Residue, then its C-alpha position, 0 to 999 in steps of 0.5 A: m944840322s939840317t941839310t936843306t941849305t944845300t939841297a937844290p929845288p927840283a928842276i922845272t922841266a918843260e912838262n912841269i912848267l906846262r903843268l904849273f903854268p899852262d900859258i907860260n913861255t916854255s923856251l927854257a932850253t934856249a940859251a939866253r944869248n940865242s934869244s931874240e928877246l935879248d937882241g941888242y943887249d950887253e953881252e955879259q948881261v945876256r950871259l947872266m940871264d942864263e943863271v937859274c932862279i928859285v921859283l916859288d909859290e906865294n908862300d915862299v915854298p920852292i916849286g922848282s927853278a927857271t932861268k933868270k930870263v924866263c923869270h923876268l919876262m913880263k908875259n911869264i910874270e903875268q901868268g904868276l911866275l914868282h921867284r926868290a930875291f934879296s935886297v941888301f942895305l949896307f951901313d957904315d960906322e956912321n949909319r950911312l947907307l950905301l946906295q948904287q946906281r945900276a949900270d946902263e948895261k943892265i937889262t932890267f931897271p937900267g940907270m936907276w938908283t937903289n939899295t946897296c945890292c939887289s939880286h937872287p939866290l940861285g938854284i945851286p947848293g948853299e943858296t936854296g932852302a925850303d924852310l925859312a931858316a934854310a932859305t935865309m942862310g941861302v940868301r945870306r950866302a948869295a948876298q955875300r957873293k953878289l956884293g963881291h960881283e957887283l961892288g968888289v966887296p971882299a967876302a971876308q968883310v961881309l960874312p953870311e952870319q953878319f947879315r940881319f934878316l928883317t922881313r920878306i916882301h912880295y911885289m910885282a913891278p914892270s921894267d918896260g913892256l918886255w921885262g919886269e920883276h915878281e919876287i919874294d924879296y928877303i930884306l937884309f941889313i948889315k953894318a960893315q966897313v968895306s972896301l969897294d972895287i966897282n964892277p962897271n958892267e953892274v954899277q955906274a955910281y955909288k954913294y953913302v947917304r944919311a936918311d935926310e940926304l936920301k929923302a932929298m934925293f927922292k925929291d930930285e926929279k932928275l933921279s929915278f929909283t927902282p920900284w922895290f927900293k921905293l916900296i921899302c923906303n915908303t913903308m919901313l926903311f926909315e923906321w928901321w934906320e932910326n932904330m939901328g941900335s935896337l934892330e933885333r925887335y924887327e928881325n926874323e919876321t915870319q909873315i910875308r908883307r904883300m906889296 
């Protein structure tokens, strides 16, 4: 078996960052909790900004790693900094999709409704990978980890091999003037009956919806949705959802969809 699933990408030093992204903010050595950009935010969410994301080129090839804070600053995104992410769509036995509303404590896109779980594989053994097969297994493991962290889903209920990889989307979206996203996002579907123990620092509400109920939510002007979720819904989600019984024809797409 290939060992690429457990090989971390090379760390990006300050020198490498300057070589690859000459105009980027190079405050990589500063812990997020000591950063002035994060003054006034929730302490736990600030701590999580020290996690290490996988930095990519536009073809989803890892070129190093950088903190979540560095990857999500708009001034760095505007210089081309791109990282790997995943979006989980979890369905129950009735084909209802589990949505979550992000906690107000979140630094990016607080209070918005989105798909079941959206996060990042980290630059740690087991969640990295250079080729598509290894990277997909890495995001599956990360998805299992984050479903536990955000929603309290037991790991045994969402095994990595149960996630079905459909495609990747490359998009950029500002959250506010300071923060944003620039990701190659792996889309994962899973059908599972799960128990939930919600982490209120991550999620303030959740609900299972049918396709028509989600469409009705989009018409409610009082609700806001994350940009990646809207992109996926407006392009592909409802077709996939309608064809849950024959999803294999949509799986393992090799082309990156540029949004």
